[in-house]
NUKEDREN-957159 format. One record per atom (N, C-alpha, C): x, y, z; atom name; residue in one letter. Coordinates in steps of 0.2 Angstrom, whole numbers, plus 5000, padded with zeros to 4 digits. Example, Ala and Ser with C-alpha at 12.3 -4.5 7.8 and 13.67 -1.06 7.14 Angstrom:
2
SITE/x/y/z/atome/residu
SITE/5066/4972/5039/N/A
SITE/5062/4978/5039/CA/A
SITE/5066/4984/5039/C/A
SITE/5064/4989/5035/N/S
SITE/5068/4995/5036/CA/S
SITE/5064/5000/5039/C/S
//
This chain:
237
SITE/x/y/z/atome/residu
SITE/4972/4896/5038/N/X
SITE/4978/4894/5041/CA/X
SITE/4982/4892/5035/C/X
SITE/4989/4894/5036/N/X
SITE/4994/4892/5031/CA/X
SITE/4995/4884/5031/C/X
SITE/4996/4882/5025/N/X
SITE/4998/4874/5024/CA/X
SITE/5005/4872/5026/C/X
SITE/5009/4877/5026/N/X
SITE/5016/4876/5029/CA/X
SITE/5017/4881/5035/C/X
SITE/5022/4878/5039/N/X
SITE/5024/4882/5044/CA/X
SITE/5028/4888/5043/C/X
SITE/5027/4894/5046/N/X
SITE/5030/4900/5044/CA/X
SITE/5031/4904/5051/C/X
SITE/5036/4906/5053/N/X
SITE/5038/4910/5059/CA/X
SITE/5035/4917/5058/C/X
SITE/5032/4920/5064/N/X
SITE/5029/4927/5063/CA/X
SITE/5032/4931/5068/C/X
SITE/5039/4931/5068/N/X
SITE/5043/4935/5073/CA/X
SITE/5049/4938/5070/C/X
SITE/5051/4944/5072/N/X
SITE/5057/4947/5069/CA/X
SITE/5063/4945/5073/C/X
SITE/5062/4941/5078/N/X
SITE/5068/4939/5082/CA/X
SITE/5072/4934/5077/C/X
SITE/5079/4934/5078/N/X
SITE/5083/4930/5075/CA/X
SITE/5088/4926/5079/C/X
SITE/5090/4920/5077/N/X
SITE/5094/4916/5082/CA/X
SITE/5100/4920/5084/C/X
SITE/5102/4919/5091/N/X
SITE/5108/4922/5094/CA/X
SITE/5113/4917/5097/C/X
SITE/5119/4918/5097/N/X
SITE/5123/4914/5101/CA/X
SITE/5124/4907/5098/C/X
SITE/5123/4902/5102/N/X
SITE/5123/4895/5100/CA/X
SITE/5117/4893/5097/C/X
SITE/5111/4897/5097/N/X
SITE/5105/4895/5094/CA/X
SITE/5106/4892/5087/C/X
SITE/5109/4897/5083/N/X
SITE/5110/4895/5076/CA/X
SITE/5113/4888/5075/C/X
SITE/5118/4886/5078/N/X
SITE/5122/4880/5078/CA/X
SITE/5117/4875/5080/C/X
SITE/5113/4875/5085/N/X
SITE/5109/4870/5088/CA/X
SITE/5103/4869/5083/C/X
SITE/5100/4874/5080/N/X
SITE/5095/4874/5075/CA/X
SITE/5097/4870/5069/C/X
SITE/5103/4871/5066/N/X
SITE/5106/4868/5060/CA/X
SITE/5107/4860/5062/C/X
SITE/5110/4859/5068/N/X
SITE/5111/4852/5069/CA/X
SITE/5105/4848/5070/C/X
SITE/5100/4851/5075/N/X
SITE/5094/4847/5075/CA/X
SITE/5090/4846/5069/C/X
SITE/5090/4851/5065/N/X
SITE/5086/4850/5059/CA/X
SITE/5089/4845/5054/C/X
SITE/5096/4845/5053/N/X
SITE/5099/4840/5049/CA/X
SITE/5099/4833/5051/C/X
SITE/5099/4832/5058/N/X
SITE/5098/4825/5061/CA/X
SITE/5091/4823/5060/C/X
SITE/5085/4827/5060/N/X
SITE/5079/4826/5060/CA/X
SITE/5078/4824/5053/C/X
SITE/5080/4827/5048/N/X
SITE/5079/4826/5041/CA/X
SITE/5084/4819/5039/C/X
SITE/5089/4818/5043/N/X
SITE/5092/4811/5041/CA/X
SITE/5089/4805/5045/C/X
SITE/5084/4807/5049/N/X
SITE/5081/4801/5052/CA/X
SITE/5082/4799/5059/C/X
SITE/5087/4804/5062/N/X
SITE/5089/4802/5069/CA/X
SITE/5083/4803/5073/C/X
SITE/5081/4798/5077/N/X
SITE/5075/4797/5081/CA/X
SITE/5076/4801/5088/C/X
SITE/5081/4801/5091/N/X
SITE/5082/4805/5098/CA/X
SITE/5087/4810/5098/C/X
SITE/5085/4815/5101/N/X
SITE/5090/4821/5102/CA/X
SITE/5089/4824/5108/C/X
SITE/5094/4828/5111/N/X
SITE/5093/4831/5117/CA/X
SITE/5095/4838/5116/C/X
SITE/5091/4843/5118/N/X
SITE/5093/4851/5118/CA/X
SITE/5094/4853/5125/C/X
SITE/5100/4854/5127/N/X
SITE/5102/4856/5134/CA/X
SITE/5102/4864/5134/C/X
SITE/5099/4867/5139/N/X
SITE/5100/4874/5140/CA/X
SITE/5097/4876/5146/C/X
SITE/5099/4881/5150/N/X
SITE/5097/4884/5156/CA/X
SITE/5090/4888/5154/C/X
SITE/5086/4889/5159/N/X
SITE/5080/4893/5159/CA/X
SITE/5081/4900/5156/C/X
SITE/5078/4902/5151/N/X
SITE/5079/4908/5148/CA/X
SITE/5084/4909/5142/C/X
SITE/5086/4903/5140/N/X
SITE/5092/4903/5135/CA/X
SITE/5088/4902/5128/C/X
SITE/5082/4902/5127/N/X
SITE/5079/4902/5121/CA/X
SITE/5077/4895/5118/C/X
SITE/5076/4890/5122/N/X
SITE/5075/4884/5119/CA/X
SITE/5068/4883/5115/C/X
SITE/5063/4887/5117/N/X
SITE/5057/4887/5114/CA/X
SITE/5058/4890/5106/C/X
SITE/5061/4896/5106/N/X
SITE/5063/4899/5100/CA/X
SITE/5067/4894/5095/C/X
SITE/5072/4890/5098/N/X
SITE/5076/4886/5095/CA/X
SITE/5072/4880/5091/C/X
SITE/5067/4877/5096/N/X
SITE/5063/4872/5093/CA/X
SITE/5058/4875/5088/C/X
SITE/5056/4881/5089/N/X
SITE/5051/4884/5084/CA/X
SITE/5054/4885/5077/C/X
SITE/5061/4886/5077/N/X
SITE/5065/4887/5071/CA/X
SITE/5065/4880/5067/C/X
SITE/5067/4875/5072/N/X
SITE/5067/4868/5069/CA/X
SITE/5061/4866/5066/C/X
SITE/5055/4867/5069/N/X
SITE/5048/4865/5066/CA/X
SITE/5048/4869/5059/C/X
SITE/5049/4875/5059/N/X
SITE/5048/4879/5053/CA/X
SITE/5053/4876/5047/C/X
SITE/5059/4873/5049/N/X
SITE/5063/4871/5044/CA/X
SITE/5061/4864/5042/C/X
SITE/5060/4860/5047/N/X
SITE/5058/4853/5044/CA/X
SITE/5051/4852/5042/C/X
SITE/5046/4857/5044/N/X
SITE/5040/4857/5041/CA/X
SITE/5036/4850/5043/C/X
SITE/5037/4848/5049/N/X
SITE/5033/4842/5051/CA/X
SITE/5028/4844/5057/C/X
SITE/5022/4840/5057/N/X
SITE/5018/4841/5063/CA/X
SITE/5022/4839/5069/C/X
SITE/5020/4844/5074/N/X
SITE/5024/4843/5080/CA/X
SITE/5020/4842/5087/C/X
SITE/5022/4837/5091/N/X
SITE/5019/4836/5097/CA/X
SITE/5024/4839/5103/C/X
SITE/5022/4843/5107/N/X
SITE/5026/4846/5112/CA/X
SITE/5023/4843/5119/C/X
SITE/5026/4839/5122/N/X
SITE/5023/4836/5129/CA/X
SITE/5027/4839/5135/C/X
SITE/5024/4841/5140/N/X
SITE/5026/4844/5146/CA/X
SITE/5023/4841/5152/C/X
SITE/5026/4842/5158/N/X
SITE/5024/4837/5163/CA/X
SITE/5018/4840/5167/C/X
SITE/5015/4847/5166/N/X
SITE/5009/4849/5169/CA/X
SITE/5005/4854/5165/C/X
SITE/4999/4856/5167/N/X
SITE/4995/4861/5163/CA/X
SITE/4998/4868/5164/C/X
SITE/5001/4870/5169/N/X
SITE/5004/4876/5169/CA/X
SITE/5009/4878/5164/C/X
SITE/5014/4873/5163/N/X
SITE/5019/4874/5159/CA/X
SITE/5016/4873/5151/C/X
SITE/5011/4869/5151/N/X
SITE/5008/4868/5144/CA/X
SITE/5005/4874/5142/C/X
SITE/5002/4878/5146/N/X
SITE/4998/4884/5144/CA/X
SITE/5003/4889/5143/C/X
SITE/5009/4889/5146/N/X
SITE/5015/4894/5144/CA/X
SITE/5017/4893/5138/C/X
SITE/5019/4886/5136/N/X
SITE/5022/4885/5129/CA/X
SITE/5016/4886/5124/C/X
SITE/5010/4884/5125/N/X
SITE/5005/4885/5120/CA/X
SITE/5004/4893/5118/C/X
SITE/5005/4897/5123/N/X
SITE/5005/4905/5122/CA/X
SITE/5011/4907/5118/C/X
SITE/5016/4904/5119/N/X
SITE/5023/4906/5116/CA/X
SITE/5022/4904/5109/C/X
SITE/5020/4897/5108/N/X
SITE/5020/4895/5101/CA/X
SITE/5015/4898/5097/C/X
SITE/5009/4900/5100/N/X
SITE/5004/4904/5096/CA/X
SITE/5007/4911/5094/C/X
SITE/5011/4914/5098/N/X
SITE/5014/4920/5096/CA/X
SITE/5019/4919/5090/C/X
SITE/5022/4913/5091/N/X
SITE/5028/4912/5085/CA/X
SITE/5025/4910/5079/C/X
SITE/5019/4907/5079/N/X
SITE/5016/4904/5073/CA/X
SITE/5009/4907/5072/C/X
SITE/5008/4913/5071/N/X
SITE/5002/4916/5071/CA/X
SITE/4998/4914/5065/C/X
SITE/5001/4911/5060/N/X
SITE/4997/4909/5054/CA/X
SITE/4996/4901/5053/C/X
SITE/4997/4898/5059/N/X
SITE/4997/4891/5059/CA/X
SITE/4993/4889/5065/C/X
SITE/4990/4883/5064/N/X
SITE/4987/4880/5070/CA/X
SITE/4991/4878/5075/C/X
SITE/4990/4881/5081/N/X
SITE/4993/4878/5088/CA/X
SITE/4988/4877/5092/C/X
SITE/4988/4870/5094/N/X
SITE/4982/4867/5099/CA/X
SITE/4985/4865/5106/C/X
SITE/4980/4865/5110/N/X
SITE/4981/4864/5117/CA/X
SITE/4977/4858/5119/C/X
SITE/4981/4853/5122/N/X
SITE/4978/4846/5123/CA/X
SITE/4980/4844/5130/C/X
SITE/4976/4845/5135/N/X
SITE/4978/4843/5141/CA/X
SITE/4971/4839/5144/C/X
SITE/4972/4836/5150/N/X
SITE/4967/4832/5154/CA/X
SITE/4961/4837/5155/C/X
SITE/4955/4834/5153/N/X
SITE/4949/4839/5154/CA/X
SITE/4946/4838/5161/C/X
SITE/4949/4835/5165/N/X
SITE/4946/4835/5172/CA/X
SITE/4948/4841/5177/C/X
SITE/4944/4844/5179/N/X
SITE/4945/4849/5185/CA/X
SITE/4946/4846/5191/C/X
SITE/4943/4840/5191/N/X
SITE/4944/4836/5198/CA/X
SITE/4943/4828/5196/C/X
SITE/4947/4824/5199/N/X
SITE/4947/4817/5198/CA/X
SITE/4948/4814/5204/C/X
SITE/4944/4809/5206/N/X
SITE/4944/4805/5212/CA/X
SITE/4944/4798/5210/C/X
SITE/4949/4794/5210/N/X
SITE/4949/4787/5208/CA/X
SITE/4945/4783/5213/C/X
SITE/4942/4777/5212/N/X
SITE/4939/4773/5216/CA/X
SITE/4944/4770/5221/C/X
SITE/4942/4769/5227/N/X
SITE/4947/4767/5232/CA/X
SITE/4943/4763/5238/C/X
SITE/4946/4759/5241/N/X
SITE/4943/4755/5247/CA/X
SITE/4948/4755/5253/C/X
SITE/4946/4757/5259/N/X
SITE/4949/4757/5265/CA/X
SITE/4947/4751/5269/C/X
SITE/4951/4746/5270/N/X
SITE/4949/4740/5274/CA/X
SITE/4948/4741/5281/C/X
SITE/4952/4746/5284/N/X
SITE/4952/4748/5291/CA/X
SITE/4945/4750/5293/C/X
SITE/4942/4754/5288/N/X
SITE/4935/4756/5290/CA/X
SITE/4930/4753/5286/C/X
SITE/4932/4748/5281/N/X
SITE/4927/4745/5277/CA/X
SITE/4923/4750/5273/C/X
SITE/4927/4755/5270/N/X
SITE/4924/4761/5267/CA/X
SITE/4926/4760/5259/C/X
SITE/4921/4761/5255/N/X
SITE/4922/4761/5248/CA/X
SITE/4920/4768/5245/C/X
SITE/4926/4771/5242/N/X
SITE/4925/4778/5239/CA/X
SITE/4924/4777/5231/C/X
SITE/4918/4779/5229/N/X
SITE/4916/4779/5222/CA/X
SITE/4921/4783/5218/C/X
SITE/4922/4781/5212/N/X
SITE/4926/4786/5207/CA/X
SITE/4921/4792/5205/C/X
SITE/4924/4797/5205/N/X
SITE/4920/4804/5203/CA/X
SITE/4925/4809/5200/C/X
SITE/4922/4813/5196/N/X
SITE/4926/4818/5192/CA/X
SITE/4922/4823/5190/C/X
SITE/4925/4829/5188/N/X
SITE/4921/4835/5186/CA/X
SITE/4925/4837/5179/C/X
SITE/4922/4837/5174/N/X
SITE/4925/4838/5168/CA/X
SITE/4924/4846/5165/C/X
SITE/4929/4848/5162/N/X
SITE/4929/4855/5160/CA/X
SITE/4927/4856/5152/C/X
SITE/4922/4858/5151/N/X
SITE/4919/4858/5144/CA/X
SITE/4923/4862/5139/C/X
SITE/4926/4867/5142/N/X
SITE/4930/4872/5137/CA/X
SITE/4937/4868/5135/C/X
SITE/4940/4864/5140/N/X
SITE/4945/4860/5138/CA/X
SITE/4944/4854/5134/C/X
SITE/4938/4852/5135/N/X
SITE/4935/4846/5130/CA/X
SITE/4935/4849/5123/C/X
SITE/4932/4855/5123/N/X
SITE/4932/4858/5116/CA/X
SITE/4939/4859/5112/C/X
SITE/4944/4861/5117/N/X
SITE/4950/4862/5114/CA/X
SITE/4953/4855/5112/C/X
SITE/4952/4850/5116/N/X
SITE/4954/4843/5114/CA/X
SITE/4951/4841/5107/C/X
SITE/4945/4842/5106/N/X
SITE/4942/4840/5100/CA/X
SITE/4945/4844/5094/C/X
SITE/4946/4851/5096/N/X
SITE/4949/4855/5091/CA/X
SITE/4956/4852/5089/C/X
SITE/4959/4850/5094/N/X
SITE/4966/4847/5092/CA/X
SITE/4966/4841/5087/C/X
SITE/4961/4837/5089/N/X
SITE/4960/4830/5084/CA/X
SITE/4958/4833/5077/C/X
SITE/4953/4837/5077/N/X
SITE/4951/4840/5071/CA/X
SITE/4957/4843/5067/C/X
SITE/4961/4847/5070/N/X
SITE/4967/4850/5066/CA/X
SITE/4972/4844/5064/C/X
SITE/4973/4839/5068/N/X
SITE/4977/4833/5066/CA/X
SITE/4975/4830/5060/C/X
SITE/4968/4829/5059/N/X
SITE/4965/4826/5053/CA/X
SITE/4965/4831/5047/C/X
SITE/4963/4837/5048/N/X
SITE/4962/4842/5042/CA/X
SITE/4968/4847/5041/C/X
SITE/4973/4848/5045/N/X
SITE/4978/4853/5044/CA/X
SITE/4985/4850/5043/C/X
SITE/4988/4852/5037/N/X
SITE/4994/4849/5036/CA/X
SITE/5000/4852/5041/C/X
SITE/4999/4858/5043/N/X
SITE/5004/4861/5048/CA/X
SITE/5001/4862/5055/C/X
SITE/5002/4858/5060/N/X
SITE/4999/4859/5067/CA/X
SITE/5004/4858/5072/C/X
SITE/5005/4862/5077/N/X
SITE/5008/4860/5083/CA/X
SITE/5003/4859/5089/C/X
SITE/5004/4854/5092/N/X
SITE/5000/4852/5098/CA/X
SITE/5004/4852/5105/C/X
SITE/5002/4856/5109/N/X
SITE/5005/4857/5116/CA/X
SITE/5001/4853/5121/C/X
SITE/5004/4848/5124/N/X
SITE/5000/4843/5128/CA/X
SITE/5004/4842/5134/C/X
SITE/5000/4840/5139/N/X
SITE/5002/4838/5146/CA/X
SITE/5003/4830/5146/C/X
SITE/5007/4827/5150/N/X
SITE/5008/4820/5150/CA/X
SITE/5002/4816/5151/C/X
SITE/4998/4818/5156/N/X
SITE/4992/4815/5158/CA/X
SITE/4986/4815/5152/C/X
SITE/4987/4819/5147/N/X
SITE/4981/4820/5142/CA/X
SITE/4982/4814/5137/C/X
SITE/4988/4811/5137/N/X
SITE/4989/4806/5132/CA/X
SITE/4985/4799/5133/C/X
SITE/4983/4798/5139/N/X
SITE/4980/4792/5141/CA/X
SITE/4973/4792/5139/C/X
SITE/4970/4786/5136/N/X
SITE/4964/4785/5134/CA/X
SITE/4961/4790/5129/C/X
SITE/4965/4793/5125/N/X
SITE/4964/4798/5120/CA/X
SITE/4961/4795/5114/C/X
SITE/4957/4798/5110/N/X
SITE/4954/4796/5104/CA/X
SITE/4960/4797/5098/C/X
SITE/4960/4791/5095/N/X
SITE/4965/4791/5089/CA/X
SITE/4962/4796/5083/C/X
SITE/4966/4799/5080/N/X
SITE/4965/4803/5075/CA/X
SITE/4961/4799/5069/C/X
SITE/4964/4793/5068/N/X
SITE/4962/4788/5063/CA/X
SITE/4954/4786/5064/C/X
SITE/4953/4785/5071/N/X
SITE/4946/4784/5073/CA/X
SITE/4941/4790/5072/C/X
SITE/4944/4796/5073/N/X
SITE/4940/4802/5072/CA/X
SITE/4939/4803/5065/C/X
SITE/4943/4801/5061/N/X
SITE/4943/4802/5053/CA/X
SITE/4937/4798/5051/C/X
SITE/4937/4791/5054/N/X
SITE/4931/4787/5051/CA/X
SITE/4924/4789/5053/C/X
SITE/4924/4792/5060/N/X
SITE/4917/4794/5061/CA/X
SITE/4915/4801/5060/C/X
SITE/4916/4803/5053/N/X
SITE/4914/4809/5051/CA/X
SITE/4908/4809/5046/C/X
SITE/4905/4814/5046/N/X
SITE/4899/4815/5041/CA/X
SITE/4900/4820/5036/C/X
SITE/4901/4818/5030/N/X
SITE/4903/4822/5024/CA/X
SITE/4897/4824/5020/C/X
SITE/4895/4830/5019/N/X
SITE/4890/4833/5016/CA/X
SITE/4892/4838/5011/C/X
SITE/4889/4837/5005/N/X
SITE/4890/4842/4999/CA/X
SITE/4883/4845/4996/C/X
SITE/4883/4851/4993/N/X
SITE/4877/4853/4991/CA/X
SITE/4875/4849/4985/C/X
SITE/4868/4848/4985/N/X
SITE/4866/4843/4979/CA/X
SITE/4866/4836/4981/C/X
SITE/4869/4834/4987/N/X
SITE/4869/4827/4989/CA/X
SITE/4862/4825/4991/C/X
SITE/4861/4818/4989/N/X
SITE/4855/4815/4992/CA/X
SITE/4856/4813/4999/C/X
SITE/4852/4815/5004/N/X
SITE/4853/4813/5011/CA/X
SITE/4847/4813/5015/C/X
SITE/4845/4808/5018/N/X
SITE/4839/4808/5022/CA/X
SITE/4841/4812/5029/C/X
SITE/4836/4818/5030/N/X
SITE/4837/4822/5036/CA/X
SITE/4837/4818/5042/C/X
SITE/4832/4813/5042/N/X
SITE/4831/4809/5048/CA/X
SITE/4837/4805/5050/C/X
SITE/4840/4802/5044/N/X
SITE/4846/4798/5045/CA/X
SITE/4852/4802/5048/C/X
SITE/4852/4808/5045/N/X
SITE/4857/4813/5047/CA/X
SITE/4857/4814/5054/C/X
SITE/4851/4815/5057/N/X
SITE/4850/4817/5064/CA/X
SITE/4853/4811/5068/C/X
SITE/4851/4804/5066/N/X
SITE/4854/4798/5069/CA/X
SITE/4861/4798/5069/C/X
SITE/4864/4800/5063/N/X
SITE/4871/4800/5063/CA/X
SITE/4875/4805/5067/C/X
SITE/4872/4811/5068/N/X
SITE/4874/4815/5073/CA/X
SITE/4874/4813/5080/C/X
SITE/4868/4810/5082/N/X
SITE/4868/4807/5089/CA/X
SITE/4873/4801/5090/C/X
SITE/4874/4797/5085/N/X
SITE/4879/4792/5085/CA/X
SITE/4886/4795/5086/C/X
SITE/4887/4801/5084/N/X
SITE/4894/4805/5085/CA/X
SITE/4894/4809/5091/C/X
SITE/4889/4807/5096/N/X
SITE/4888/4810/5103/CA/X
SITE/4886/4817/5102/C/X
SITE/4883/4819/5097/N/X
SITE/4879/4826/5097/CA/X
SITE/4873/4825/5101/C/X
SITE/4871/4831/5103/N/X
SITE/4864/4831/5107/CA/X
SITE/4860/4836/5104/C/X
SITE/4853/4834/5103/N/X
SITE/4848/4839/5101/CA/X
SITE/4846/4844/5106/C/X
SITE/4847/4850/5104/N/X
SITE/4845/4855/5109/CA/X
SITE/4841/4861/5105/C/X
SITE/4835/4862/5105/N/X
SITE/4832/4867/5100/CA/X
SITE/4832/4874/5103/C/X
SITE/4835/4875/5110/N/X
SITE/4835/4881/5113/CA/X
SITE/4842/4884/5113/C/X
SITE/4847/4880/5116/N/X
SITE/4853/4883/5117/CA/X
SITE/4858/4879/5113/C/X
SITE/4860/4882/5107/N/X
SITE/4864/4879/5102/CA/X
SITE/4872/4880/5104/C/X
SITE/4874/4875/5108/N/X
SITE/4881/4876/5110/CA/X
SITE/4885/4871/5107/C/X
SITE/4892/4871/5108/N/X
SITE/4896/4866/5105/CA/X
SITE/4894/4859/5106/C/X
SITE/4894/4854/5101/N/X
SITE/4892/4848/5102/CA/X
SITE/4884/4847/5102/C/X
SITE/4880/4851/5099/N/X
SITE/4873/4851/5099/CA/X
SITE/4870/4853/5092/C/X
SITE/4864/4851/5091/N/X
SITE/4861/4853/5084/CA/X
SITE/4854/4854/5085/C/X
SITE/4850/4858/5081/N/X
SITE/4844/4859/5081/CA/X
SITE/4840/4859/5074/C/X
SITE/4834/4857/5075/N/X
SITE/4830/4857/5068/CA/X
SITE/4824/4861/5068/C/X
SITE/4824/4866/5063/N/X
SITE/4818/4870/5062/CA/X
SITE/4816/4869/5054/C/X
SITE/4811/4865/5054/N/X
SITE/4808/4863/5048/CA/X
SITE/4813/4859/5044/C/X
SITE/4815/4862/5038/N/X
SITE/4819/4858/5034/CA/X
SITE/4827/4861/5035/C/X
SITE/4828/4865/5040/N/X
SITE/4834/4868/5041/CA/X
SITE/4837/4865/5047/C/X
SITE/4843/4862/5046/N/X
SITE/4847/4859/5052/CA/X
SITE/4853/4864/5054/C/X
SITE/4854/4865/5060/N/X
SITE/4859/4869/5062/CA/X
SITE/4864/4865/5067/C/X
SITE/4870/4865/5066/N/X
SITE/4875/4861/5070/CA/X
SITE/4880/4866/5073/C/X
SITE/4882/4865/5079/N/X
SITE/4887/4868/5082/CA/X
SITE/4893/4863/5083/C/X
SITE/4898/4863/5080/N/X
SITE/4904/4858/5080/CA/X
SITE/4906/4858/5087/C/X
SITE/4908/4852/5089/N/X
SITE/4911/4851/5096/CA/X
SITE/4917/4854/5097/C/X
SITE/4921/4856/5092/N/X
SITE/4928/4859/5093/CA/X
SITE/4928/4866/5092/C/X
SITE/4923/4870/5092/N/X
SITE/4923/4877/5091/CA/X
SITE/4917/4880/5093/C/X
SITE/4917/4886/5097/N/X
SITE/4911/4890/5099/CA/X
SITE/4911/4896/5095/C/X
SITE/4915/4897/5089/N/X
SITE/4915/4902/5085/CA/X
SITE/4910/4903/5079/C/X
SITE/4908/4897/5077/N/X
SITE/4904/4897/5071/CA/X
SITE/4899/4890/5072/C/X
SITE/4894/4891/5068/N/X
SITE/4889/4885/5067/CA/X
SITE/4888/4884/5060/C/X
SITE/4885/4878/5058/N/X
SITE/4884/4876/5051/CA/X
SITE/4876/4875/5050/C/X
SITE/4874/4879/5045/N/X
SITE/4867/4878/5044/CA/X
SITE/4866/4874/5037/C/X
SITE/4862/4869/5037/N/X
SITE/4861/4865/5032/CA/X
SITE/4853/4865/5030/C/X
SITE/4852/4867/5024/N/X
SITE/4845/4868/5021/CA/X
SITE/4844/4862/5017/C/X
SITE/4838/4859/5018/N/X
SITE/4836/4853/5014/CA/X
SITE/4830/4855/5010/C/X
SITE/4829/4851/5004/N/X
SITE/4823/4851/4999/CA/X
SITE/4821/4844/4999/C/X
SITE/4817/4842/5003/N/X
SITE/4816/4835/5003/CA/X
SITE/4821/4831/5006/C/X
SITE/4824/4827/5002/N/X
SITE/4830/4823/5004/CA/X
SITE/4837/4826/5001/C/X
SITE/4836/4831/4998/N/X
SITE/4842/4834/4995/CA/X
SITE/4845/4840/4999/C/X
SITE/4852/4840/4999/N/X
SITE/4855/4846/5003/CA/X
SITE/4855/4851/4998/C/X
SITE/4851/4856/5000/N/X
SITE/4851/4862/4995/CA/X
SITE/4856/4868/4996/C/X
SITE/4858/4869/5002/N/X
SITE/4863/4874/5004/CA/X
SITE/4866/4873/5010/C/X
SITE/4873/4874/5011/N/X
SITE/4877/4874/5017/CA/X
SITE/4880/4880/5018/C/X
SITE/4879/4883/5023/N/X
SITE/4883/4890/5025/CA/X
SITE/4885/4889/5032/C/X
SITE/4891/4893/5033/N/X
SITE/4894/4894/5040/CA/X
SITE/4892/4900/5043/C/X
SITE/4890/4900/5049/N/X
SITE/4887/4907/5052/CA/X
SITE/4892/4909/5058/C/X
SITE/4893/4915/5059/N/X
SITE/4896/4917/5065/CA/X
SITE/4891/4915/5071/C/X
SITE/4894/4912/5076/N/X
SITE/4890/4910/5082/CA/X
SITE/4887/4915/5086/C/X
SITE/4891/4921/5086/N/X
SITE/4888/4927/5090/CA/X
SITE/4884/4931/5086/C/X
SITE/4885/4933/5080/N/X
SITE/4881/4938/5076/CA/X
SITE/4876/4934/5072/C/X
SITE/4877/4928/5070/N/X
SITE/4873/4925/5065/CA/X
SITE/4874/4927/5058/C/X
SITE/4879/4931/5056/N/X
SITE/4882/4933/5050/CA/X
SITE/4885/4927/5046/C/X
SITE/4883/4927/5040/N/X
SITE/4886/4922/5035/CA/X
SITE/4894/4923/5034/C/X
SITE/4897/4918/5036/N/X
SITE/4905/4917/5036/CA/X
SITE/4908/4914/5029/C/X
SITE/4904/4909/5027/N/X
SITE/4906/4905/5022/CA/X
SITE/4900/4902/5019/C/X
SITE/4900/4901/5012/N/X
SITE/4895/4898/5008/CA/X
SITE/4898/4891/5005/C/X
//
């Protein structure tokens, strides 16, 4: 992914868009904290903001009021910034029932919920991009910002490995479990790891596209390779 924002579209600003882009950009660069862009549906507000992002080169958070609109904007920004990270960060609950008490019938309803694993993976991908990518756009719903993990906390709880490094394989497994990974020697899915002899395979929680294979010789990291999760082919050494 590119380290700077670059628009991937042949569209150019029309009508009042050019003036709006210029004013919004200048105000941001001058430190103006609050601005409002007014426009009717279909007047190109998303394209206008995309141009502002490309000009200011700032990580951008787009907050909308529901998942439906978030998905729409996510798709549009992905199309406008094909060479940059565009992430989708919404509440991972498919169903949520808060606890409640009904005095009239003396009934207590226990809190219950059903989480969506795919959305949870996208949320982890968002935090990973915020930590590691210099140019990223996050499209989020309002409900998703509550009780979220801080990128600073996410950065602290990382395991950094390099070839030739001395590291106890047993301790590394403990570290992965501390980071809420689960050992699964049969089904290697996001958020799990498995051990075969001196070879540790990890499926990152933020992606189902690749896995990481770490080969040990005693307590020395001998090799680290990235594999395609579907084909098993080496993607990067």
